[in-house]
C-alpha positions as CSV (number, residue, x, y, z in Angstrom):
1,M,13.0,-17.9,-7.0
2,K,12.7,-15.2,-9.7
3,K,13.3,-11.6,-8.5
4,H,11.2,-8.8,-10.0
5,T,13.6,-6.0,-10.4
6,S,13.0,-4.9,-14.0
7,R,11.3,-1.6,-14.7
8,E,8.6,-3.2,-16.9
9,N,7.3,-5.3,-13.9
10,A,7.8,-2.6,-11.4
11,P,4.7,-1.3,-9.5
12,S,4.2,2.5,-9.4
13,R,3.6,4.6,-6.3
14,F,-0.2,4.6,-5.5
15,D,-0.9,1.4,-7.5
16,V,-3.2,-0.9,-5.6
17,F,-2.5,-4.7,-5.5
18,L,-4.3,-7.6,-4.0
19,T,-1.6,-8.7,-1.6
20,D,-1.0,-11.8,0.4
21,L,0.1,-10.5,3.9
22,D,0.4,-13.9,5.6
23,P,2.4,-14.9,7.7
24,T,2.1,-12.2,10.3
25,R,2.5,-11.7,14.0
26,G,0.2,-10.3,16.7
27,S,-2.2,-7.5,15.5
28,E,-0.9,-7.3,11.9
29,I,-3.4,-7.6,9.1
30,N,-3.0,-11.2,7.9
31,K,-5.5,-11.8,5.2
32,P,-5.1,-11.2,1.5
33,G,-6.4,-7.7,0.6
34,P,-5.9,-4.5,-1.3
35,C,-2.7,-2.6,-0.5
36,V,-1.4,0.6,-1.9
37,V,2.2,1.0,-2.8
38,V,3.7,4.1,-1.1
39,T,7.4,3.6,-2.0
40,P,8.8,6.2,-4.5
41,D,9.1,4.9,-8.0
42,D,12.9,5.2,-8.1
43,I,13.0,2.5,-5.4
44,N,10.2,0.5,-6.9
45,H,12.2,0.3,-10.2
46,A,15.5,-0.7,-8.5
47,M,14.4,-3.2,-5.9
48,S,12.0,-6.2,-5.5
49,I,10.7,-4.9,-2.2
50,V,8.2,-2.1,-1.7
51,I,6.5,-0.4,1.2
52,I,2.7,-0.9,1.2
53,A,-0.2,0.3,3.3
54,P,-3.2,-2.1,3.6
55,M,-6.7,-0.8,2.8
56,T,-9.9,-1.7,4.6
57,T,-13.6,-1.1,4.3
58,S,-13.8,-0.9,8.2
59,V,-13.9,2.8,9.1
60,G,-12.4,4.2,12.2
61,D,-11.7,7.7,13.4
62,R,-7.9,7.8,13.6
63,P,-5.4,10.4,12.3
64,W,-3.3,7.7,10.6
65,R,-6.2,6.5,8.5
66,V,-6.8,8.1,5.1
67,A,-10.4,8.0,3.7
68,C,-10.7,6.7,0.2
69,R,-13.1,5.3,-2.4
70,F,-11.7,2.4,-4.4
71,G,-13.3,-0.3,-6.4
72,G,-16.8,1.2,-5.8
73,K,-16.4,1.0,-2.0
74,N,-15.7,3.5,0.8
75,G,-12.8,2.6,3.0
76,Q,-9.5,3.7,4.5
77,I,-5.8,3.3,4.0
78,L,-4.1,2.1,7.2
79,L,-0.9,4.1,7.4
80,N,-0.2,2.7,10.9
81,Q,0.1,-0.8,9.2
82,L,2.9,0.2,6.8
83,R,4.9,-2.9,5.8
84,T,7.8,-3.7,3.5
85,V,7.0,-6.7,1.3
86,D,8.5,-8.5,-1.7
87,R,6.6,-8.0,-4.9
88,L,6.1,-11.8,-5.0
89,R,3.3,-11.1,-2.4
90,F,1.3,-9.3,-5.1
91,K,-1.5,-11.4,-6.6
92,R,-2.8,-8.9,-9.1
93,R,-3.1,-5.2,-9.8
94,L,-6.5,-3.8,-8.8
95,G,-6.0,-0.2,-10.0
96,R,-4.6,3.1,-8.8
97,L,-5.5,5.7,-6.2
98,D,-6.9,9.0,-7.6
99,R,-4.7,12.0,-7.4
100,K,-6.5,13.7,-4.5
101,T,-6.3,10.6,-2.3
102,A,-2.6,10.1,-3.2
103,A,-1.8,13.7,-2.2
104,T,-3.7,13.1,1.1
105,V,-1.6,9.9,1.7
106,L,1.6,11.9,1.2
107,D,0.5,14.6,3.5
108,A,-0.5,12.1,6.2
109,L,2.9,10.3,5.9
110,A,4.7,13.6,6.2
111,D,2.8,14.4,9.4
112,M,3.4,11.0,10.8
113,F,7.2,11.1,10.4
114,A,7.8,14.8,11.0
115,P,10.0,15.5,14.1
């Protein structure tokens, strides 16, 4: 199986990919859907695994959800469903988060993991 560790194929932080999340267990999201890459680029360029956060058009009022507009749809980024995946799960690149949403994601992650 070919590994994707070259810089030219590397995703960038805040890129959004259609991602195959199956197989899963329990309450994990298991259908293919858009996911945003949250791993820093130095890791993205060095490894074939990345940390992603799934996106949904289902809206809920939770502090670990970040509101976004992507692909002409309103939705949320599910930071409580962070997952490490191999880039082989990426089906295609869908685009990139805007700067304001990306900054909000970083702030929410900092709040989530602060002591």
